[in-house]
C-alpha positions as CSV (number, residue, x, y, z in Angstrom):
1,M,0.0,0.0,0.0
2,T,2.8,2.5,0.9
3,R,4.8,1.6,-2.1
4,R,1.8,2.3,-4.3
5,W,1.3,5.7,-2.9
6,T,5.0,6.5,-3.1
7,R,5.1,5.5,-6.7
8,F,2.0,7.6,-7.4
9,I,3.4,10.7,-5.8
10,R,6.7,10.2,-7.6
11,E,4.9,10.0,-10.9
12,L,2.9,13.1,-10.1
13,C,6.1,15.0,-9.3
14,A,7.7,13.8,-12.5
15,N,4.8,15.0,-14.6
16,R,5.8,18.5,-15.9
17,W,2.2,19.8,-16.1
18,V,1.5,18.8,-12.5
19,R,4.8,20.3,-11.3
20,G,4.2,23.5,-13.3
21,G,0.7,23.8,-11.9
22,A,1.9,23.2,-8.3
23,L,4.7,25.8,-8.6
24,T,2.2,28.3,-10.2
25,L,-0.2,27.8,-7.3
26,Y,2.6,28.1,-4.8
27,Y,3.9,31.4,-6.1
28,A,0.4,32.8,-6.6
29,T,-0.4,32.0,-3.0
30,I,2.8,33.9,-1.9
31,L,1.8,36.9,-4.0
32,V,-1.7,37.0,-2.7
33,G,-0.4,36.8,0.9
34,L,2.0,39.7,0.2
35,I,-0.8,41.8,-1.3
36,L,-3.0,41.1,1.7
37,L,-0.2,42.0,4.1
38,Y,1.0,45.1,2.3
39,G,-1.8,46.1,0.0
40,K,-3.2,48.7,2.3
41,G,-1.7,51.4,0.2
42,D,0.2,53.1,3.1
43,F,3.8,52.6,2.4
44,S,5.1,55.3,4.7
45,T,7.6,54.6,7.4
46,P,6.4,54.2,10.9
47,K,7.2,56.9,13.5
48,F,10.6,56.6,15.2
49,I,10.1,54.7,18.5
50,Y,12.6,56.7,20.6
51,Q,11.4,60.1,19.6
52,G,10.5,61.1,23.1
53,F,14.1,60.7,24.5
């Protein structure tokens, strides 16, 4: 049973279409995450923390 799954996963990884689709999904997820984190539109620097000293 384990050998069958291992062979199946190896065949999926060897398929160039599956690999390309997985990489595209991976990088698209990273881009969406970055847009969600930094997409507020406010790219100004924060106030200096030690300004009161």
